[in-house]
C-alpha beads as a LAMMPS data file, in Angstrom:
LAMMPS data file: protein, C-alpha beads

407 atoms
406 bonds

1 atom types
1 bond types

-500.0 500.0 xlo xhi
-500.0 500.0 ylo yhi
-500.0 500.0 zlo zhi

Masses

1 110.0

Atoms # bond

1 1 1 0.000 0.000 0.000
2 1 1 1.418 3.342 -1.128
3 1 1 -1.774 5.365 -0.698
4 1 1 -4.640 5.273 1.776
5 1 1 -7.864 6.908 0.612
6 1 1 -9.878 8.077 3.622
7 1 1 -13.632 8.541 3.299
8 1 1 -14.966 11.010 5.895
9 1 1 -17.620 13.643 6.486
10 1 1 -15.199 16.229 7.906
11 1 1 -15.756 19.919 7.389
12 1 1 -12.349 20.994 6.099
13 1 1 -13.021 24.584 7.138
14 1 1 -13.305 23.499 10.792
15 1 1 -10.797 20.726 11.334
16 1 1 -11.211 19.688 14.955
17 1 1 -12.643 16.958 17.137
18 1 1 -11.726 13.415 18.098
19 1 1 -12.325 12.020 14.606
20 1 1 -9.969 14.429 12.899
21 1 1 -7.327 13.895 15.599
22 1 1 -7.639 10.141 15.122
23 1 1 -7.081 10.356 11.361
24 1 1 -4.064 12.622 11.879
25 1 1 -2.600 10.037 14.244
26 1 1 -3.115 7.328 11.614
27 1 1 -1.426 9.549 9.028
28 1 1 1.503 10.104 11.398
29 1 1 1.837 6.360 11.972
30 1 1 1.686 5.591 8.234
31 1 1 4.189 8.329 7.350
32 1 1 6.791 6.119 8.998
33 1 1 5.994 3.524 6.275
34 1 1 6.025 6.103 3.437
35 1 1 2.266 5.878 2.885
36 1 1 0.417 8.857 1.407
37 1 1 -2.937 9.635 3.062
38 1 1 -5.611 11.334 0.907
39 1 1 -8.681 12.560 2.808
40 1 1 -12.023 13.168 1.092
41 1 1 -15.221 14.526 2.664
42 1 1 -18.900 14.108 1.851
43 1 1 -19.415 17.788 2.617
44 1 1 -17.975 18.643 -0.817
45 1 1 -18.974 18.067 -4.430
46 1 1 -16.201 16.565 -6.564
47 1 1 -18.050 16.358 -9.892
48 1 1 -16.784 19.610 -11.410
49 1 1 -13.463 20.454 -9.780
50 1 1 -11.344 19.914 -6.700
51 1 1 -8.087 21.048 -5.180
52 1 1 -5.446 19.477 -2.980
53 1 1 -4.448 21.058 0.307
54 1 1 -1.308 19.529 1.787
55 1 1 -1.299 19.322 5.597
56 1 1 2.161 17.781 5.828
57 1 1 4.565 15.691 3.784
58 1 1 2.277 12.659 3.529
59 1 1 -1.250 13.990 4.243
60 1 1 -3.485 15.781 1.741
61 1 1 -7.046 17.089 1.961
62 1 1 -9.058 16.817 -1.265
63 1 1 -11.475 19.747 -1.322
64 1 1 -14.344 19.624 -3.764
65 1 1 -15.163 22.549 -6.027
66 1 1 -18.135 23.538 -3.907
67 1 1 -19.463 22.828 -0.447
68 1 1 -22.701 20.890 -0.072
69 1 1 -25.301 22.297 2.312
70 1 1 -27.856 19.843 3.629
71 1 1 -29.976 19.145 6.696
72 1 1 -28.594 16.433 8.969
73 1 1 -31.914 15.540 10.632
74 1 1 -32.544 12.487 8.435
75 1 1 -28.972 11.910 7.316
76 1 1 -29.405 8.133 7.658
77 1 1 -31.460 8.261 4.425
78 1 1 -28.981 10.262 2.308
79 1 1 -28.187 7.258 0.108
80 1 1 -28.127 9.080 -3.243
81 1 1 -25.842 11.854 -1.975
82 1 1 -23.412 9.390 -0.411
83 1 1 -23.486 7.144 -3.505
84 1 1 -22.430 10.103 -5.667
85 1 1 -19.736 10.985 -3.144
86 1 1 -18.243 7.476 -2.940
87 1 1 -18.403 7.101 -6.718
88 1 1 -16.560 10.419 -7.135
89 1 1 -13.913 9.402 -4.600
90 1 1 -13.308 6.154 -6.469
91 1 1 -12.958 7.804 -9.881
92 1 1 -10.704 10.584 -8.613
93 1 1 -8.463 8.115 -6.815
94 1 1 -8.222 5.972 -9.960
95 1 1 -7.498 8.691 -12.507
96 1 1 -4.712 10.239 -10.440
97 1 1 -1.745 8.254 -11.710
98 1 1 0.322 8.981 -8.605
99 1 1 -2.229 7.234 -6.370
100 1 1 -0.775 3.709 -6.487
101 1 1 -1.542 0.524 -4.516
102 1 1 -4.709 1.881 -2.986
103 1 1 -6.617 0.883 0.109
104 1 1 -9.821 2.604 1.193
105 1 1 -10.572 3.460 4.808
106 1 1 -14.124 4.463 5.781
107 1 1 -14.152 6.763 8.789
108 1 1 -17.908 7.200 9.126
109 1 1 -20.263 4.417 10.195
110 1 1 -23.735 5.744 9.363
111 1 1 -25.750 3.349 7.202
112 1 1 -25.330 5.082 3.790
113 1 1 -21.527 5.048 4.160
114 1 1 -21.235 1.439 5.315
115 1 1 -23.749 -0.021 2.872
116 1 1 -22.572 1.863 -0.221
117 1 1 -18.865 1.389 0.527
118 1 1 -19.442 -2.362 0.614
119 1 1 -21.685 -2.462 -2.468
120 1 1 -19.787 -0.037 -4.692
121 1 1 -16.152 -0.155 -3.580
122 1 1 -15.797 -3.732 -2.382
123 1 1 -18.307 -5.748 -4.438
124 1 1 -18.551 -3.808 -7.709
125 1 1 -15.052 -2.290 -7.930
126 1 1 -13.235 -5.107 -6.075
127 1 1 -11.300 -2.679 -3.864
128 1 1 -9.850 -3.339 -0.423
129 1 1 -12.064 -1.426 1.976
130 1 1 -11.580 -1.132 5.733
131 1 1 -13.600 0.516 8.467
132 1 1 -13.061 1.656 12.039
133 1 1 -15.581 1.050 14.807
134 1 1 -15.144 3.515 17.638
135 1 1 -18.813 3.898 18.614
136 1 1 -22.013 1.938 18.062
137 1 1 -24.484 3.709 15.794
138 1 1 -27.238 1.920 17.723
139 1 1 -26.017 3.500 20.947
140 1 1 -25.684 6.973 19.421
141 1 1 -29.292 6.766 18.198
142 1 1 -30.523 5.665 21.633
143 1 1 -28.617 8.427 23.434
144 1 1 -29.613 11.149 21.003
145 1 1 -31.302 14.041 22.783
146 1 1 -34.182 15.560 20.869
147 1 1 -33.771 19.308 21.189
148 1 1 -36.014 21.432 19.032
149 1 1 -38.023 24.536 19.761
150 1 1 -40.880 23.331 17.543
151 1 1 -43.273 21.016 19.377
152 1 1 -44.348 19.471 16.057
153 1 1 -40.774 18.701 15.014
154 1 1 -40.002 17.356 18.464
155 1 1 -42.946 14.942 18.236
156 1 1 -41.913 13.932 14.718
157 1 1 -38.373 13.168 15.835
158 1 1 -39.675 11.127 18.769
159 1 1 -41.589 8.955 16.314
160 1 1 -38.484 8.700 14.124
161 1 1 -36.198 7.555 16.952
162 1 1 -37.066 3.795 16.758
163 1 1 -36.365 3.901 13.015
164 1 1 -33.040 5.642 13.673
165 1 1 -32.089 2.965 16.214
166 1 1 -32.961 0.211 13.719
167 1 1 -30.870 1.826 10.976
168 1 1 -27.988 2.176 13.416
169 1 1 -28.263 -1.517 14.264
170 1 1 -28.036 -2.459 10.582
171 1 1 -25.025 -0.156 10.109
172 1 1 -23.255 -1.813 13.051
173 1 1 -23.849 -5.284 11.595
174 1 1 -22.556 -4.306 8.138
175 1 1 -19.047 -3.739 9.536
176 1 1 -18.349 -7.484 9.354
177 1 1 -18.495 -7.398 5.510
178 1 1 -15.556 -5.029 5.131
179 1 1 -12.101 -6.426 4.352
180 1 1 -11.142 -5.654 7.927
181 1 1 -12.136 -3.708 11.004
182 1 1 -10.028 -1.512 13.253
183 1 1 -11.657 -1.423 16.677
184 1 1 -10.919 1.007 19.482
185 1 1 -11.820 -1.106 22.529
186 1 1 -11.734 -4.671 23.828
187 1 1 -15.552 -4.741 23.922
188 1 1 -15.670 -4.007 20.196
189 1 1 -12.989 -6.619 19.615
190 1 1 -15.033 -9.297 21.424
191 1 1 -18.212 -8.258 19.605
192 1 1 -16.834 -8.459 16.067
193 1 1 -14.190 -11.160 16.343
194 1 1 -16.845 -13.879 16.237
195 1 1 -17.832 -12.805 12.710
196 1 1 -14.762 -11.082 11.221
197 1 1 -11.315 -12.619 11.601
198 1 1 -9.390 -9.709 10.085
199 1 1 -9.617 -7.339 13.012
200 1 1 -7.107 -5.337 15.059
201 1 1 -7.479 -3.191 18.151
202 1 1 -5.810 0.210 18.118
203 1 1 -6.601 2.093 21.336
204 1 1 -7.022 5.843 21.635
205 1 1 -4.085 7.745 20.140
206 1 1 -2.627 11.147 20.898
207 1 1 0.134 13.197 19.339
208 1 1 2.520 14.542 21.978
209 1 1 2.197 18.272 21.339
210 1 1 1.151 19.442 24.800
211 1 1 3.044 22.232 26.560
212 1 1 4.949 21.633 29.769
213 1 1 2.803 22.060 32.828
214 1 1 3.509 25.131 34.954
215 1 1 2.526 24.307 38.531
216 1 1 3.214 27.812 39.793
217 1 1 0.041 29.018 38.063
218 1 1 -2.105 27.319 40.684
219 1 1 -3.123 29.266 43.764
220 1 1 -2.836 27.203 46.917
221 1 1 -6.264 28.211 48.230
222 1 1 -8.134 27.395 44.999
223 1 1 -8.561 23.961 43.434
224 1 1 -9.397 24.180 39.728
225 1 1 -11.217 21.326 37.989
226 1 1 -11.449 21.311 34.204
227 1 1 -14.168 19.618 32.164
228 1 1 -13.755 19.467 28.384
229 1 1 -16.361 17.636 26.358
230 1 1 -19.993 17.136 25.475
231 1 1 -22.407 19.255 27.482
232 1 1 -24.632 16.492 28.779
233 1 1 -24.856 13.612 31.225
234 1 1 -25.021 10.464 29.104
235 1 1 -21.482 10.603 27.667
236 1 1 -19.272 12.127 30.362
237 1 1 -21.417 12.647 33.455
238 1 1 -21.174 16.445 33.469
239 1 1 -24.272 17.169 35.546
240 1 1 -23.197 14.600 38.155
241 1 1 -19.825 16.320 38.361
242 1 1 -21.558 19.680 38.873
243 1 1 -23.753 18.262 41.648
244 1 1 -20.689 16.840 43.402
245 1 1 -18.807 20.149 43.228
246 1 1 -21.823 22.066 44.559
247 1 1 -22.077 19.551 47.405
248 1 1 -18.397 19.920 48.326
249 1 1 -18.385 23.712 48.061
250 1 1 -21.165 23.858 50.632
251 1 1 -18.357 23.001 53.054
252 1 1 -16.539 26.237 53.946
253 1 1 -13.192 24.399 54.064
254 1 1 -13.160 23.896 50.287
255 1 1 -12.787 26.358 47.431
256 1 1 -13.296 24.531 44.138
257 1 1 -13.781 26.170 40.765
258 1 1 -15.234 24.083 37.951
259 1 1 -14.483 25.323 34.428
260 1 1 -16.634 23.784 31.687
261 1 1 -15.775 23.839 27.986
262 1 1 -17.689 22.187 25.176
263 1 1 -20.736 22.177 22.955
264 1 1 -24.066 20.405 23.150
265 1 1 -27.837 20.738 22.794
266 1 1 -29.291 24.177 23.409
267 1 1 -31.360 22.929 26.336
268 1 1 -28.218 21.697 28.132
269 1 1 -26.275 24.879 27.419
270 1 1 -29.176 26.833 28.901
271 1 1 -29.093 24.676 32.059
272 1 1 -25.346 25.204 32.433
273 1 1 -25.661 28.971 32.084
274 1 1 -28.407 28.991 34.730
275 1 1 -26.143 27.043 37.088
276 1 1 -23.337 29.527 36.442
277 1 1 -25.618 32.348 37.603
278 1 1 -26.651 30.441 40.718
279 1 1 -23.126 29.251 41.602
280 1 1 -20.240 31.606 40.847
281 1 1 -17.689 28.774 41.120
282 1 1 -19.157 27.148 37.988
283 1 1 -17.818 28.843 34.852
284 1 1 -18.829 27.995 31.292
285 1 1 -16.185 28.912 28.715
286 1 1 -18.026 27.839 25.570
287 1 1 -16.544 25.671 22.835
288 1 1 -12.763 25.582 22.360
289 1 1 -11.051 24.695 19.097
290 1 1 -8.949 21.535 19.314
291 1 1 -5.700 23.430 18.797
292 1 1 -6.413 25.499 21.928
293 1 1 -7.367 22.632 24.225
294 1 1 -3.904 21.138 24.846
295 1 1 -2.491 24.375 26.257
296 1 1 -5.650 25.014 28.277
297 1 1 -5.576 21.619 30.013
298 1 1 -2.389 22.411 31.921
299 1 1 -4.048 25.229 33.851
300 1 1 -5.957 22.849 36.133
301 1 1 -5.332 20.819 39.264
302 1 1 -7.645 18.047 38.074
303 1 1 -9.355 17.039 34.829
304 1 1 -12.590 15.111 35.211
305 1 1 -15.161 13.229 33.167
306 1 1 -17.060 10.656 35.289
307 1 1 -18.542 8.545 32.462
308 1 1 -21.655 6.459 33.273
309 1 1 -22.180 3.015 31.749
310 1 1 -24.463 2.854 28.735
311 1 1 -24.252 1.215 25.326
312 1 1 -22.321 4.151 23.877
313 1 1 -19.701 4.449 26.633
314 1 1 -19.350 0.669 27.057
315 1 1 -18.069 0.183 23.506
316 1 1 -16.477 3.570 22.913
317 1 1 -13.115 4.560 24.349
318 1 1 -12.826 8.291 24.906
319 1 1 -9.909 10.086 23.257
320 1 1 -10.062 12.487 26.201
321 1 1 -8.404 9.845 28.364
322 1 1 -5.225 10.075 26.283
323 1 1 -5.416 13.851 25.815
324 1 1 -5.891 14.446 29.537
325 1 1 -3.173 12.021 30.592
326 1 1 -0.562 13.492 28.250
327 1 1 -1.120 16.923 29.797
328 1 1 0.487 15.768 33.047
329 1 1 -2.592 16.873 35.009
330 1 1 -4.232 14.207 37.229
331 1 1 -7.350 12.664 35.737
332 1 1 -10.590 11.504 37.369
333 1 1 -12.867 9.168 35.421
334 1 1 -14.725 5.862 35.806
335 1 1 -13.837 2.257 34.992
336 1 1 -16.096 2.201 31.919
337 1 1 -14.825 0.561 28.696
338 1 1 -10.998 0.102 28.706
339 1 1 -10.234 2.870 31.209
340 1 1 -9.253 0.397 33.925
341 1 1 -6.734 -1.281 31.596
342 1 1 -4.640 1.879 31.706
343 1 1 -5.614 3.762 34.888
344 1 1 -4.660 2.515 38.365
345 1 1 -6.506 4.453 41.031
346 1 1 -4.195 6.688 43.053
347 1 1 -1.116 5.773 40.974
348 1 1 -1.463 7.373 37.542
349 1 1 -4.964 8.800 37.878
350 1 1 -8.191 8.424 39.830
351 1 1 -10.863 5.868 39.041
352 1 1 -14.450 5.435 40.204
353 1 1 -16.462 2.278 39.710
354 1 1 -18.568 2.699 36.573
355 1 1 -22.337 2.540 37.018
356 1 1 -25.391 3.236 34.871
357 1 1 -26.040 6.292 36.992
358 1 1 -23.192 8.149 38.683
359 1 1 -23.279 7.737 42.465
360 1 1 -22.989 11.336 43.654
361 1 1 -21.897 10.302 47.171
362 1 1 -19.068 8.157 45.778
363 1 1 -18.015 10.983 43.476
364 1 1 -18.012 13.452 46.371
365 1 1 -15.934 11.055 48.489
366 1 1 -13.405 10.584 45.671
367 1 1 -13.111 14.339 45.117
368 1 1 -12.608 14.943 48.830
369 1 1 -9.942 12.222 48.843
370 1 1 -8.161 14.038 45.999
371 1 1 -8.507 17.406 47.723
372 1 1 -6.795 15.974 50.811
373 1 1 -3.640 15.124 48.831
374 1 1 -0.735 17.552 48.801
375 1 1 0.275 19.232 45.544
376 1 1 3.478 17.193 45.156
377 1 1 1.498 13.948 45.293
378 1 1 -0.906 15.250 42.659
379 1 1 2.029 16.296 40.498
380 1 1 3.565 12.825 40.788
381 1 1 0.275 11.136 39.843
382 1 1 -0.087 13.479 36.865
383 1 1 3.411 12.660 35.650
384 1 1 2.710 8.929 35.975
385 1 1 -0.392 9.467 33.856
386 1 1 1.673 11.212 31.205
387 1 1 4.107 8.281 31.138
388 1 1 1.140 5.938 30.623
389 1 1 -0.045 7.970 27.632
390 1 1 3.415 8.086 26.060
391 1 1 3.825 4.334 26.434
392 1 1 0.391 3.245 25.243
393 1 1 -1.141 5.921 22.997
394 1 1 1.745 7.031 20.781
395 1 1 0.736 6.616 17.087
396 1 1 4.283 5.667 16.046
397 1 1 4.102 2.596 18.278
398 1 1 1.411 1.202 15.990
399 1 1 2.978 2.024 12.598
400 1 1 3.873 -1.558 11.671
401 1 1 0.578 -2.958 12.937
402 1 1 -1.596 -0.444 11.083
403 1 1 0.421 -0.682 7.877
404 1 1 0.370 -4.511 7.798
405 1 1 -3.364 -4.522 8.432
406 1 1 -4.311 -2.027 5.726
407 1 1 -1.806 -3.175 3.093

Bonds

1 1 1 2
2 1 2 3
3 1 3 4
4 1 4 5
5 1 5 6
6 1 6 7
7 1 7 8
8 1 8 9
9 1 9 10
10 1 10 11
11 1 11 12
12 1 12 13
13 1 13 14
14 1 14 15
15 1 15 16
16 1 16 17
17 1 17 18
18 1 18 19
19 1 19 20
20 1 20 21
21 1 21 22
22 1 22 23
23 1 23 24
24 1 24 25
25 1 25 26
26 1 26 27
27 1 27 28
28 1 28 29
29 1 29 30
30 1 30 31
31 1 31 32
32 1 32 33
33 1 33 34
34 1 34 35
35 1 35 36
36 1 36 37
37 1 37 38
38 1 38 39
39 1 39 40
40 1 40 41
41 1 41 42
42 1 42 43
43 1 43 44
44 1 44 45
45 1 45 46
46 1 46 47
47 1 47 48
48 1 48 49
49 1 49 50
50 1 50 51
51 1 51 52
52 1 52 53
53 1 53 54
54 1 54 55
55 1 55 56
56 1 56 57
57 1 57 58
58 1 58 59
59 1 59 60
60 1 60 61
61 1 61 62
62 1 62 63
63 1 63 64
64 1 64 65
65 1 65 66
66 1 66 67
67 1 67 68
68 1 68 69
69 1 69 70
70 1 70 71
71 1 71 72
72 1 72 73
73 1 73 74
74 1 74 75
75 1 75 76
76 1 76 77
77 1 77 78
78 1 78 79
79 1 79 80
80 1 80 81
81 1 81 82
82 1 82 83
83 1 83 84
84 1 84 85
85 1 85 86
86 1 86 87
87 1 87 88
88 1 88 89
89 1 89 90
90 1 90 91
91 1 91 92
92 1 92 93
93 1 93 94
94 1 94 95
95 1 95 96
96 1 96 97
97 1 97 98
98 1 98 99
99 1 99 100
100 1 100 101
101 1 101 102
102 1 102 103
103 1 103 104
104 1 104 105
105 1 105 106
106 1 106 107
107 1 107 108
108 1 108 109
109 1 109 110
110 1 110 111
111 1 111 112
112 1 112 113
113 1 113 114
114 1 114 115
115 1 115 116
116 1 116 117
117 1 117 118
118 1 118 119
119 1 119 120
120 1 120 121
121 1 121 122
122 1 122 123
123 1 123 124
124 1 124 125
125 1 125 126
126 1 126 127
127 1 127 128
128 1 128 129
129 1 129 130
130 1 130 131
131 1 131 132
132 1 132 133
133 1 133 134
134 1 134 135
135 1 135 136
136 1 136 137
137 1 137 138
138 1 138 139
139 1 139 140
140 1 140 141
141 1 141 142
142 1 142 143
143 1 143 144
144 1 144 145
145 1 145 146
146 1 146 147
147 1 147 148
148 1 148 149
149 1 149 150
150 1 150 151
151 1 151 152
152 1 152 153
153 1 153 154
154 1 154 155
155 1 155 156
156 1 156 157
157 1 157 158
158 1 158 159
159 1 159 160
160 1 160 161
161 1 161 162
162 1 162 163
163 1 163 164
164 1 164 165
165 1 165 166
166 1 166 167
167 1 167 168
168 1 168 169
169 1 169 170
170 1 170 171
171 1 171 172
172 1 172 173
173 1 173 174
174 1 174 175
175 1 175 176
176 1 176 177
177 1 177 178
178 1 178 179
179 1 179 180
180 1 180 181
181 1 181 182
182 1 182 183
183 1 183 184
184 1 184 185
185 1 185 186
186 1 186 187
187 1 187 188
188 1 188 189
189 1 189 190
190 1 190 191
191 1 191 192
192 1 192 193
193 1 193 194
194 1 194 195
195 1 195 196
196 1 196 197
197 1 197 198
198 1 198 199
199 1 199 200
200 1 200 201
201 1 201 202
202 1 202 203
203 1 203 204
204 1 204 205
205 1 205 206
206 1 206 207
207 1 207 208
208 1 208 209
209 1 209 210
210 1 210 211
211 1 211 212
212 1 212 213
213 1 213 214
214 1 214 215
215 1 215 216
216 1 216 217
217 1 217 218
218 1 218 219
219 1 219 220
220 1 220 221
221 1 221 222
222 1 222 223
223 1 223 224
224 1 224 225
225 1 225 226
226 1 226 227
227 1 227 228
228 1 228 229
229 1 229 230
230 1 230 231
231 1 231 232
232 1 232 233
233 1 233 234
234 1 234 235
235 1 235 236
236 1 236 237
237 1 237 238
238 1 238 239
239 1 239 240
240 1 240 241
241 1 241 242
242 1 242 243
243 1 243 244
244 1 244 245
245 1 245 246
246 1 246 247
247 1 247 248
248 1 248 249
249 1 249 250
250 1 250 251
251 1 251 252
252 1 252 253
253 1 253 254
254 1 254 255
255 1 255 256
256 1 256 257
257 1 257 258
258 1 258 259
259 1 259 260
260 1 260 261
261 1 261 262
262 1 262 263
263 1 263 264
264 1 264 265
265 1 265 266
266 1 266 267
267 1 267 268
268 1 268 269
269 1 269 270
270 1 270 271
271 1 271 272
272 1 272 273
273 1 273 274
274 1 274 275
275 1 275 276
276 1 276 277
277 1 277 278
278 1 278 279
279 1 279 280
280 1 280 281
281 1 281 282
282 1 282 283
283 1 283 284
284 1 284 285
285 1 285 286
286 1 286 287
287 1 287 288
288 1 288 289
289 1 289 290
290 1 290 291
291 1 291 292
292 1 292 293
293 1 293 294
294 1 294 295
295 1 295 296
296 1 296 297
297 1 297 298
298 1 298 299
299 1 299 300
300 1 300 301
301 1 301 302
302 1 302 303
303 1 303 304
304 1 304 305
305 1 305 306
306 1 306 307
307 1 307 308
308 1 308 309
309 1 309 310
310 1 310 311
311 1 311 312
312 1 312 313
313 1 313 314
314 1 314 315
315 1 315 316
316 1 316 317
317 1 317 318
318 1 318 319
319 1 319 320
320 1 320 321
321 1 321 322
322 1 322 323
323 1 323 324
324 1 324 325
325 1 325 326
326 1 326 327
327 1 327 328
328 1 328 329
329 1 329 330
330 1 330 331
331 1 331 332
332 1 332 333
333 1 333 334
334 1 334 335
335 1 335 336
336 1 336 337
337 1 337 338
338 1 338 339
339 1 339 340
340 1 340 341
341 1 341 342
342 1 342 343
343 1 343 344
344 1 344 345
345 1 345 346
346 1 346 347
347 1 347 348
348 1 348 349
349 1 349 350
350 1 350 351
351 1 351 352
352 1 352 353
353 1 353 354
354 1 354 355
355 1 355 356
356 1 356 357
357 1 357 358
358 1 358 359
359 1 359 360
360 1 360 361
361 1 361 362
362 1 362 363
363 1 363 364
364 1 364 365
365 1 365 366
366 1 366 367
367 1 367 368
368 1 368 369
369 1 369 370
370 1 370 371
371 1 371 372
372 1 372 373
373 1 373 374
374 1 374 375
375 1 375 376
376 1 376 377
377 1 377 378
378 1 378 379
379 1 379 380
380 1 380 381
381 1 381 382
382 1 382 383
383 1 383 384
384 1 384 385
385 1 385 386
386 1 386 387
387 1 387 388
388 1 388 389
389 1 389 390
390 1 390 391
391 1 391 392
392 1 392 393
393 1 393 394
394 1 394 395
395 1 395 396
396 1 396 397
397 1 397 398
398 1 398 399
399 1 399 400
400 1 400 401
401 1 401 402
402 1 402 403
403 1 403 404
404 1 404 405
405 1 405 406
406 1 406 407
């Protein structure tokens, strides 16, 4: 394999998020094997013209001549649009003479992408086509919060939800018909290995670009907790974390500030802003671009995301674990998914038992336990966490494994 063609739905004007970071880590790993990575996106039309935008020596974005604007509400039914997109990607990758020894990698698992990649690329065009499973579409559909100001639209979407779950289930099953699957967690590995023998597990990856932590920034009488992620409860337990901090701050001996960064449904953003008015120690900083997050992480005494157990978090493996660990700041999370394979409570991070609903009392007790530690102990635990990330989540460690699998 000299070239990997990546099929995505990225917006090239706003390159951020876990998916984009993941692809960049793959590109970094494959650069070691002299593989060119060409990234296409379904947000662009490639029928008339396109241009190449080089990100680095081996990674190129292929921008279509014009951007496609569409509603995402019923995106699971966009079969014609995705068929045209995949067909265009195939023809462009074939007519470019420098694109040799191709493999195709689908980094989007909605039904139109999975079904049409199998039918068109694998069956009709006889290409090698691989996919990554990092979340269950079934779980995403079940967890989806319906947030719409129109009562009619809200009712319509409620009726649509069972259909969405069913389509997600079909999309999850279709993964076994690809030439191979990269999975992100041991739960995914167990799920698919019964039906697909060509499967590898590549855990969360992170590029080591974080700044050195400056401990002197922290005031001794203030303990700063940082939350970076989805504004909601189902993925990262944000509202449970808020309740725990409010509980602890009712004790005059503690002075905790909780900074919250991220995006989410309007209804949740509204709730957060209300809480900020009621409790001055809760501060909402809005959404941060990915390039700003790494340097922001180091400003805190603790980074937290107490994930509950549900279908989405059980199979997924949050990239935040690696990003937080590499910052050198101590991390608090739960034992959901593969977290406990890498985090040892009190040694290189802090771990709560994962439950379907976060136990606020247990979370309060764990936070109070952390607050009782001296700053040098916290620093040592943070540094141990960084060592864990460097040892386990470095993309270059997986270069040979990824290359052999996709070749």
